[in-house]
Steps between C-alpha positions, in 0.01 A plus 500: 500500500726478197328604176670295230332687214636834620846348538490360145403841360768674704768256381396557137530876551837459670633287215378752246649779711849350480462458124414130481259330263245333730396266219840345436538131580707536817269762652154389387429311823707720732209708636318179601817356660565822693138511624527143632838575657369813675206302637752266661759748625242743639285233668567660839282798405190292572634322810512580868771358727239418764377221269828321564564606858158413642566131573709490815615234745524536878847462651650526845849576371545869429852488357600673178382346172706587191418426138788617283594514134143534371560576132268758344455695176327835488455798268623851578211744491728779375637331186291181471821297498561195718674489833568168662674350796440337836286582800582388854225502766533443873229527760458420866166327550265592780319168524439437131698423186418468134612235251837592354370499142258775603791736561622439145146552369484830687816614324340404168184701572703820529767417239242433227400865470652817365719569798797665663722287719483721807120497501484124436728431798273696733183346356629149572590594859168676557296208362672258737450733797132556417413137433716304746532757780853384580724665756699636209603451139806589295519489122805549284479515120804488271442570131657592170307760303506487120427874491851543648677224310377521139422872473586823678805455720569147358647335811438122465534296815415785734267394780244708684427391857192613691401412855178532696482433875180488701419429864785371719744506206484880482701569814659168596858492370546140618208380286621698200849351538349151529301562179804620308712220644250239380529656153879490513526879502768641725 
């Protein structure tokens, strides 16, 4: 649970720490704004993906389902700077599917936390495996990290790609190639 009072106090200390006057007009309401913003961007801390993946529909077709280009925003747990990009999720049902919006909501659950991309990718794949029990799932996340673009190495436009494969996707090259082909990756 986000504690807005602690966030407000921390922001005041941070502003003072960098030499700012917390009472000046432009900053007077900043601690309150930051507290509200953190409540929103860290909403995934209090959520569980199973909330979104629990409503399933029975199907006879067990062909690959792909939801691609799911835009997300997250915060790096190492520097507390944003990273953002797109997630692509494919799974092969084993008699049940979930509404497509629920895949996007699952991404949001894990993106709206202090996070690292590699961990988030695996968490999404694991949540789908645990809740849908598909034959397999594959998740690819592509993101730009502000901790690499605005500080440190300063390489804007660089993309980090992480992949998690579970079930039949782990050892089936044909399925992996189909996944990448559907994404337009050669």
